Every structure is written in structure tokens, then in C-alpha cells.
N, C-alpha and C positions, 0 to 999 in steps of 0.2 A: 504493500499500499504506500509506503514511504516513497518508493521509486516512482509510482504512479503520480503521486502529489508533486513531486519534484519536477517530473516531465511536463505536467500541466502548467506548472508555474513558469517553467522555461518557455513553453509555447506562448503563454500569455505576455511574457516579457518581450519575446520576439515580435509578436503582433503589435505591442504598444510602441516598440522602437521604430517598427516600419510605418506606423501611423504618424509619429512624430516627424520622421524623415519626410514623408509626403506633405505634411503641413508646412515644414520648414522650406521645402522646395517651392511650394506655392507662394510663401512669403518672400523668398529671395527674388523670384521672378517679378513679384509685384512691387518690391521695394528697392530693387537696384537696377541701374543701367549699366551698359557696358560700352566702352569706346576703345578702339584699337588706333594707335598712332605711331609715327616715327619721331623720335627725339634726336636731334643733330648734336653730335659731340663736337668738341673744339677743333678736331681735325677734319671735320666734314662728314665723318662716318655716322650713319643713322642706325639707332637701335630700336627694335620693335618693342613696343610697350602696350600693355593692356591695362585698362583703368576701369575698375568697378566702383561706381559712386552711388551713394544713397540718393533716392529721388526726393527725400525729405530736405528741402532747402531752407528751413526755418532757422538753422543754426550753422555753425562752422564745424567741419569735420577734420580729424587728423588723418594723416596718410601713413599707411603701413606698407613698406616696400620690400619686395623680395626679388633679387636678381638671380638667374639661374641658367646653367648650361643645358638643362634638361627639358626645355620647352615651356612656353607659357600657354600652351593649348588648354581649352579648345580654341582653334582659329575660327574667326568669323564673329561678327558683333551679334548675331542672333543666337549664338551658343554661350550658355552659362556653365561655368564649372560647378561640380556638385559640392558646393560649400556646405550644403546642409548634411553631407555625410562625414563631416570632419568637425574638429573644434573651431575651425575658421567661422563657423556660424556664430560663435560668441562675438567675434569682432564685428560681424555684420550686424548683429543685434545691437552692438555698441555704436554703430554709425560710422565705422571707419571707411575711409576711401582706401581700397585695397588695390595695389599696383604690382604687377608681375612683369618683369622685363627679361627678354632673351639677351644674354650678354653678348658682347662683340664677337662676331664670327660664328655664332651658333643660331640654328634654326632660322627664323625670319629676320635676324639682325644682319646688318652689313659688317664688312670688315674681316680681319683675320683673327681667328681664335688663337690663344696661347694658353696652354695648361699652366695653372698656378703662375700666372704672369707675375714677374717681380714688381714689388713697389718701387717707384722711382722718387725719392725725396728731393731731387734737384730738378724736377720738371720745369720747363720754360715754354712759353708759347703754345705750340700745338703738340707738345709731348704728351703722351697719354699713358695711363695704366688703369687698373681697375678702380682705384680711388678717384681718379679724375673723371672716369665714366660715371661713377656714382655721383660725384659733385655736380656734374653737368646735368644729370637726370634729375636730381633733387631741385636744382635751380630752376629748371623748366617747370616741374610739377608745382612748386609753390607759386609760381607766377602765372601759370596757364590753366591749372585745374580749378574750376569754379568752387567756391564755397569751402575751400580748405582753410584750416586755422593756422597755417604757417609752421606746423610742427610735423616732423617726419620721424618714424621709427623704422628700423630694419630687423629682419630676422631670416634665418635660413638654416636648413639641416644639411650637413655633410659638405658637398661642393658649394651649395648656396651659403653655408656657414663660413667658408672661406670668403666669399664675396661680402658677407656681413662684416667680417673683420676688416676687409679692404675698405668697405664704406665707412667704418669708424675712423680710418686713417684719412678720409677725404677732408675733414676740417670744415665741412659746410655747417654754418651756424643754425640751420633749421633742423639738423639731425640731432635729436635729443636722446634717443634711447636705442641701443642695439643689442640683440641677442644672437650671438654666434652659437649654434647648437650642433654638437659633434663636428666642429669645424676642421676641414682639412687644413693642417698646420705644418707638418714636417713629414714629407714622403721618404725620407731616408732613415730617421730614427724611430719613426712610428707611423701610425695611420695606415692608409690602404695598401701601399706598395712596398714598403720595407719595414722591418722590425730589427733595430740594432744591426742594420747593414745586410740582413738576410732578406732576399728578395721574395716577396709574397706573390709567387708566380700565378697561382690560380686566379686571384682577384684581378691582377693587372692584366693578364692575358685575356680573360673573359671580358673585362671592361672595355678594352680597346677593340678586340676582334668582333664584339657584338655590335659595333657600329660607332661608338663614341669617338673613336680616333680617326674615322674616315674624313678625307678632306671635304671642305664646305665652301666651294667656290662662289656660290650665290645663295640668297635667302631660300629656304625650303620650309614647307609645312608637313612633309611627310618623313617618317623615320627612314634611315638608310637600310638597305636590304643586306643582311649579313652574308658576305661572300664566302666565308670559311664554314665548311660543314664537317663536324667532328662526330664521333660517337658520343652520344650524350646521356648515357645510362650509368656510367661508373667512372667518376673522375680520377680515382686511384689508378685504375688500369689504363684509362686514356692517357693521362699525363705521363705515366711511366713509360708506356710505349713510344710516345713522341720522343722522350729521352732528354737530350741536352738543351741548354738554352739556345744553342746555335740552331737547333732544329725548330724550336718555337719561333725564332726569328725569321727563318725561311718561310714559315707559315704566315707570318704577318705581311709578307710581300713587301711592296716598295711604298705603300701609302701611309703607314702608321709612323708619323715622324717622332712623336713623343716616346714610343717604345725604343726608337734608335737612339734618342737622346739619353734615355735612362741607362741603356747598356753601354753608352759611351762615357758614362760618369759612374764607374764602378765604386769609387770611394767618395767620401764626404769632401767635396771640394767647393770652390767659390760658386760654381753653377748651382749647387744645392743650397748653400747658404743664402743666395739671393732670392730663393724661393720660400724662405721662411719668414712669415710676416711678424714673428715675435721680435725680430730685430728692430722693429720700428714703432712699437706700441708706447713708448715713453711720451708723456704729455698728451695722451688721448683725451678727447673732450666728452663725447656722449657717455651717458650712464650705460654700464655693460652688465649683462646677465649671461653668464656662460653656463650652458646646459649640456649634459652628457649622460651616457649610460654606463654603468658599471660593467656591463657585459656587451659592450658595443664592439662587434667584430670588425668594423671598418675604422672607426675613428675615436677609439677609447683614448689614445695618447693625446690627441688634439685638445679635447675639452679640459683635461687636467692641466696640461702644460701651457695652453694659452692663458688660462686663469692665473697660474703662478707667475707667468712673465708679466701680466698686467699688474699683479700685486707688487712685484719687485721694482717695477719701472715707473709707478705712479704714486702720487701722495696717498697717505693713508685715508685722506678725507674723500678721495675719489670713489664714486659709487661703482663697485665691482663686485659682483656676488657670484657664487657658484651653486649650482644645483646638480646633483648627481643621484639618479635613481637606479632602480634594478633592472635596467632596460637593454633590449637589443637596439639596433641602429634605428633611431626615429620612433621608438615605441612610445615615448612621452607625447607624441603627437596622435597616437592611435586611440581607439575607443576602449581598449582593454590593456591595463597595465597590472593585471592580477597575478600573472604567471609568465614563466619563460621555460620552454621545454617541459621537463618533468618537475620543475621547481615552482613552488607556489609562494606568493607574497602576502596572502590573507586579504589584501584590500586592493582596490583599483588605483594603483599609484599614479597612472597617467592622468586620470580625471582629477585626482587630488592636486597634482601639479598645475594642471591647466587653470583650475578654478582658483587656487590659493597663492600662486606665484606669477605665472607669466601674464595673465590678463591684468593683474593688480599692477605689475611693473609697467606695462605700456599705458594703462589708463592714468596712472599717476603722472608720468612724464609727458604724455601727449594730450591729456584731457583735464589735468588737475582734479582728477577724481580719486578720492581716497588718499592713503599714504602708504609708504613703504618703510616707515621707521622701524617697524617690528620685524622686517624681513632679515633674517640672519645672514652673516657673511657667508656661511657655508650651510646649506641645507642638504643632508646626505642620508640616503636610505641605507640602513644596515640590514643586509640579508642574514639569515640565521635567526635573529631575534625578530626580523620583519618589522622594524620601526624607523621612523624618520628621526634623525638627531639634528640639532642646530648647534653651530659652534661660531664663536667670534673670530676664529681664524682657522685656516687649514694649511697644513695638518695641525690638529688641535694642540694647544700649549701643553696639555697633560701627557702627550704621547711619550712613550719610553721605548727606545729601540733596543730590542733583545735578540740575541742570536740563538737559534735553535740548531743544534748540532747534529750532523749525521754520525751514527755509531755503527760499529760492526754488527753484522747480523740483521741489518734492515731496521735497526732501532733508531729512534729520534727523541732527544730530550735537551734540556736547557743546560746540561753540564758538559764542559769540554771533554773530549776523549782523553783517557789516561794512558793509552798504549804509546810506548815510545819508539816503536818500530816503523815499518813502512806499510802499515795496514791500509788497504785500499779494496774497493770493489771495482771489478773490471767487467765490461761487456764488449761485444763485437758489434760495431756499426757498419752495416752493409748498405751502400747506396742502391744496390740492385733490389733490396727488400726494405724499403724505408718504413719507419713507424707511421701509420696513418694517424691523421689528427682526430678522427671520429670512427666509431664502429658502423656508422650508417653507410649504406651503399646509395649513392646519389651522384648527380653531376654538378648541380649548382651548390656552391658553398652554403652550409646551413647558417642560419642567423643565430642559432642557440648553442653552437658547439662550446661556448665559453661557460656553460653550466653543465656540460655533458658528463655522463657517468664514465669514469676513467677505468672501470674494472677490465675493460678489454686491453688497455695498455699494460696494466699491472701483470698481465699473464704472459707478456712477452719477455724473452730472455735478453733483449736489447734495450729494456726499460728498467731502471733501478727504482726500487720503492722503499722509502723509509717512513716509519710511522711511530707515533707516540703511543704510550699506554692510554687507556680510556680516561678522558678528562674527568676530574672530580668537581670541577666548577667551570662556569662559562669563562670563555676567553674572547675578548673583543679586540679586533685589529682595525685601525683607521690611519691610513697614510701609505707612503711608498714602501715597496718590498724590495729588498736587495739580495740577490743571490751571490754568495761568496764561496767559490769553488777553488779547490786546489786539485789540479789535474795533471796527467801526463797522457801523451797519445803516441801511437806508433807512426802516424803520419806527420804531415807538416801543417795541417789545418783541420778544423772540425767545428760543427756547430753544437750548441749547448741549449737544450730546452729544459726549462725548470718550471715545474707545475706545483702550485700550492693547492691542496685538496682537503675537503671536509669529508670524512668517512662517517656516514650515518650508522647508528646502531643496527645490529642485525634484525631487530624485530621492529624497525621504524615503519610507520604507516601514517599517511596524512589523515587527520580526523575526517571521518565521513566517507573515506575512500573504501571501496570493497577490497578484500584481501586479494592478492595476486593469484593467478590461476595456478593450482598445484597439480593439475592433471597432465596427461600427456598432450592434451590439445594445446595448440599455439594460441597466442592472443591474450586478452585480459589486460587488467591494469599493469603498469610497469612495476616490476619489483623494487620498491624503494628501500628495503631492508638491506643494509650494507652499501647503499649507493655511495659512490665516490664522486662527490660534486666538485668539479673544477671551479676554484674560487678565482685563481689568477694563473696564467701561464704565459710565457714568452720565450722567444728564441734570441740567441745571441751568436753572431758569426765570430768564431774565435780569433780570427786574424786581427780583429779590431780591439783586442783586449788592452792595448796601450793607446791606441789612437784610431779614430774613425777616418782620419785623413791619410795616415801612413800605416797601412796594414803591415803585419810582421808574421813571418813563419814561425811555427813551433819547432823546437829541437826534438826530434823523436826520442822518446823515453825520458826527457828531462822534465822534472815537476815544474809547473808553472801556475800562475794565479789567473782565474777568469772571474771577474766581478762586474755585475751589471745590475741596473735598477729596472724593476717591473713596474707597470703602471699601479697607481694607488689602489688599495682595497678598502672595503667597508663591510666587514662581516664579523658575526659573533659565532664562534664554535661553542655549541651548547654542551652542557654537562652530559656525559655519556657518549660524546662523539670522540673521534680521534683526528689528529692532524696528520696528513701525509704529504711527503714531498717525493715527486717522481722526477727522474733525470733521464734524458735520452738525447740522441744526436741527430734526429730527423723528425719532421712534422709535416707530412706529405699528404696531398700536394698543396697544402696551405702555403708552405714555404718551399722554395727550390731545394734540390739536393746539393750538399757540399761534396765535391770529389774527394775531399779529405787529403788533397794535395794543394800546395800553395801555388795556385795557377789563377789565371783570370777566368773565373767561373763562367762569364758570359761568353768566352770563347773555347771553353773546354770540350774536348772530344770524348767519345765513349770510353776510350782507353785511359783517360785520366781519372776515372772513378775507381777508387780502391776501397777495400775493406779496411778498417782500422780497429785496433784495440784501445778502448777509452778507459782510463783508470781515474776514479774519483777517490781522493785520499781522505781518510778520516782518523787521524792520529793526533797525538799531542803537539807535533810540529806543524803538520798540515791539517788543520781542522776545518773541513768544509761544512757549510751550513747556510742557513737563510736568516737574514735579519728582518725581524717583524716589528711593525709599529703597534705596540701594545697600549690599549686605553683602559683606564680604570672603569 
């Protein structure tokens, strides 16, 4: 009977949501008008811009601008976007003028597109960058759009988050509030295409070969046709069969210019530095609200580190706030933020954020409505305990960094190893059989792998697992995590993947969930007992252990240090759980394979890929571990 009642309630909620959506659709069409126009930039190039304006002209309205390389569709003034199916309906109800623009060289805009176009602080005359395009756009809007109140806000998720950051650098006095959300920030150290120098092959290759990187000689309103056809059922097998990066480059043909630029800049050089907007955020004028997801597979790095750069380079009085929720890429803008993969968060975190933070932020700065005095410096959701916490700074002042040491026999505790010999644990890393990043079989990279069950990896001989005893009290972590490894390898290069994992009790089951299927039949609820939840994992290319600009080969067999920082965590390990650390040397096809020889990986041949013995030391002299940000 309980399941019947639950089913009926679910059906009623679905019907109610559909009715609300239909009513909102009717309201939007009745209350808003749409105009498409070209706005001329200082160099004469025209950018296609769509303006949605309230028909109610009894007052003045603020402007909310988003600049995107992903299309301002639907094209045609008779077609309205489905604002009613997203939380954009909130801004429509608040009377905002909503503006969406195709950036230079994309879709219906003129000009030449450039990926993460560098900011030019010394612009003169007709020199352009994304900041100048934003300035010229805002200037046109506030002078040409009827009934605007002279105030502009900007927001954007992912690549549009990068354009929001660039907009904040424009210096236009009408731009009052900006929210970069999961902003593309640094494509070498983190975000979509590299992590600590390791090439994120699957995302980069898929992104450009599916059409984003194709040339755009003139304005178009139809997406490009994907020219490359590959087996699309199993990315592990597909990418392994393609093989080396040289082979992937051949498949891209002659048209993907940015792919060629990436492989021409294998190390962190001036070309990469010029494409990092954090170098220019000192003295920023608009109020800033940086938003991101703890489990954002694309741009987790950008949100944390843009916020920290803004804090470091601006006065303490400048409004710069951080919000991090338990979200996949863009989930804070979705209708459901109550779960990710198999993990539940107890409440709809997305709706809470939309209603309590973002709308308040823009309403305050663009409409003088309400205040944001009680908005904390950092509002962060802690998984495990499933609660929002507020802090006057991030990382919190009370954080204590404690090292959790690897021990012989796969143990893990807070005490340094006492053995004085050369105790280590060794595994064989074979590029021909790399460790998969997930147990799932699929082609498109999953959005929830960052909370995936890691039991599949723990069963492999080329993955080391270390775990604590059962915790006798809760342990809360909030801040950056540092992997501190002492290693030796039989080759001259290697990658190191370090994963922080929450091991659930063997009898764990979410409240109200039916027990897992214990018969021989497949299916049923996922068995959460013993679940190994990935809290944070990242990869580091060993050649960069001393410098990202000047890689250095390992001396085979010689102990060396590999230390790197993982993105921040916000998680409570509950009493009765265990902490696990896993270490491996491949994460495929999320990251490309390291040949384990000190060669240019982008030019490596099949013969360059070699097996390697990887030794992780855990003794009194070389005590590997992980440094955790412990909160009271």
C-alpha cells in the first residue's frame, strides 16, 4: 500500500508540475517580447544579440546578460525559449530584460572565434578581446534598449562562465553584478582539458570533433554536421584501439585549429599563461558571486580557484562570495539537486540555491530589492552530513591540516610509519591495460563519475588501496587536499592518480530504500552497503613534479617526491565509515595514457609505451600520505 500511495503522489506531482509549466508558458508569451539585432563592436564586427523584454513598460527594468559560444537559439523573433522550464522564469517574473549573445565568430555572429581569447590589458583604438566586446555590448544595451534602468548583470555556466569573468574585466560602469559559474579558468592545471598537465583526452577530443572546433566562415543558425564517425558504445575500447595522441590528431584532420595549438604547447608556457584570466582580476569592480559544484566533472577547478584569486587580489571590502553545492556541471541551474548518481543529499539543493542566493544577489545589485548583508563569504554544502555550512572565509580559519599516512598492509592512520627500512608497495602499470575511470560501459563521459563506487578499482592489482579502521566519530573535511607521495619507478615518467574515498558500512541503506536484490536475478536497487564513494580524485603527470614549465625525467629506481594539490573538498565522514586512499597510474580514457617514458607524449608512437613498476614508499624516512583539511 505504501508503494501505491507513493506512486500516486508522484503522479500528482508530475501532473502539477506540467500544469505549472503550461501556465508559465502562456504567461511568458503574453508578457515578453523578443527582438533580434546585431550590435557593432569597435572594430566593426557585428555580434548577434537576442533581447527578451517585458511588455510592462510602467517601470524601468534591469538587464541580465549572458554571452555564449553555444548559440542564442531559438533563432527567429517568433520563437521564444522555454524559460518556463528552468529557473529563468524567476527572472522573468522579476521583470528582467534578458539578453543572450553569440560571441564573436560563433553561430550568427560575425568575426573570428578564438578559444579562451586572452585578455589584453593594453588595448588601444580598435583592439579587441572578450572584455571589450562585453563593454561595447553593454554600452549599446543601456543606450538603445527601451525602459532599462541602466544596471546590468552577467552570469554564465562553463564557457559562458569564462565570458562572465571577461565581462567583469570590461570596466563598464553599468555592470554591477557578475556570477561566473563553473567558469573555464585554466585549461592546463585544471578544468576541462588538462589536470596537472595530464591531457583530458576524452572530453577534449569529443568536444572538438563533435563540431565545436569546426571553422565558422560566416554566420550560421544550424549546427555543424559531425564529420567523424566512431564506434560509440564503449569509450574504453574505442579510445584504446585508436591508440596514441598522434592517431587522434590524424582523425581531427586539418580543420581543428585549437587541437593543434594544444598539442604544440605540451608544457605550461606563456601561451597557456596568457589564457588564464586570474592574472588580471586585481581591482575588479562588479560584485562577484562565484558558483560551482563539488562534483563538477568539467570545471571544478575553475570555481574554487577563480574565487581564491579574486580574494587574494582585491580588498577585503569587495563583494566576492563563493557558493559550492553537491552538484554535477550546472546542476545548480536544474530542477533537481537532491541526488547525484547513487548518492542522496536529502533536500533539493538546487532550488534552495536559486531562491536563497542567486536571485537575491542580482535583485539587490540590479533592483535595490532586499539585501545581501547576511550572505556568508562562503556557503558550502557538506556531503556526508548533507548540510549547508556558512563561513566568513574559505578555507575556514579553524581548519587544521593533518597528514594521514600510508602504512604497510594497506592500512591508513594518523601516525607516521615506524619501519626504518625501504618498505613500499609496488604495482605494475601497463598502458596496454589502463585502469578505467568508471565501471560503467558507455561512450559519453558520465556526469556523476566523481561520486562513483570505486569497488571495481579496488579489485585491480594495479590499484593500491589503503584504509583506516572504522571511524569512532565523525570527521569533517573542508579545504584543499594535498597528495604527498614518495615514489620510485622503473621508467622515466609516470602519472599518479590519488583518490579520497568514503567507505560506507556494510549494512548501509538509505532510509526508505528497498533492500538490494539478493536473488540470482539482475536489477533492483544499487547495493549501497560497502559503497566506496569517490570524494575527490585527481591525476598528476609526474614529469611536472618540480615545474609545470620545465618537465624532468625520473631516474629509474631512484626514490623521488611527487606532491600535488587536489581541488577542495567539503565532506563529513560519518561515524562507522572508513577513509580509503587509492593510488594508480592511469585513469582511462578520462586522461590520456602516459608512455611511462620521458618523451613528447603528443608525438609518442606505439613503441614508446612501456610497462613500469611503480613503488609507493611508506616508511619512517619516506612516509607517503595525504594531507587533509580537518574542521571541528
